N, C-alpha and C positions, 0 to 999 in steps of 0.2 A: 337201775336200768340204764343202759347206755343209749343215747339218742342214735337213731338210724340216720343215714345220709339225707333223707327227705326232711327230717326234723331239723337237721343242721342247716340245710339250705333255707328253710323257712325262717329260722332264727337270724341268719346272716343276710337274707334278702336274696331274691332270685332275679336274674337277668332274663328279659324276653326281647324278642324282635318283632316289631309290627311291620308287615310288608304291605305294599300296594296301597298306601294311604293316598286318597285323591288329593291333588294339589290344593284345591280350594279348602278342603277340610284341614289340611296341614297349615295353610295360611291363617285360618281362623284360630287354630290351636296355638300357633306361634304368637299371634297378636294378643290372644288372651294371656299367654304366659308372660309376654313382655309387659302387659298392663298390670299384671300381678307381681312383677319383678321376680319371676321364677324362670327356671330353665324349662324347655319343652318337656323334658323327662319329669321334672317336678310337677308340672301342670297335669301331665297324664296320671301320675300317682295320686294327686289330689282328686281328680275327676273320678278315677276308679274307686278311691276310698269313699267319696261321697255317694256314689252309685250303689256300692255294696253295703254301706252302713246306713242306708236310708231308713228312717223311722216311719213305720206305717201309721197312718192317721186312724184314730179310733172312730168307729161309726158315729158315736154321739157327738164327737167334735165336728165331723163333716156335716152332720145334720144342723148343728148350731151355726156353722158357716153359711150353709145354704139358706137357713131362715133369716140370718142377718142380711144376706144379699137380697133375698126376696123383699124384705122390709125396705131396704134402701131403694129398690127399683120399682116398688109398687106404683102402679099408675103410669109407668113409662110405656109409651106406645111404640112398639117395634113392629112395623109392617113392611110390606114390599117397598113402598115409597121411601121410607127411612133408610132401608138397606141400600137401595139404588142411589139415593142422594149421597150416602157415605162413600159408596164406590166411586161416584163421579168426582167427589172431593179428594179422592186419593187415600182414604182411610183403609187400613187393612181389614 
């Protein structure tokens, strides 16, 4: 069976153009690429690959994470005063 043009394009790679990227987003992308010693194009490919190949978390794993977090924070008082103090101190 001969590959069709779509299969050939996928095997070789496909070029796309992304238009109207906000300047601040492009700046963050460029800085991230430089920090990783990659081109902007390479960084975009990595981000897309990570997003599209994300591994779903199994419910039992999420429950175990939640239980561990609950155990570590048991007894911690988070009330309005705590939140307001954190805001005043500049915490996000």
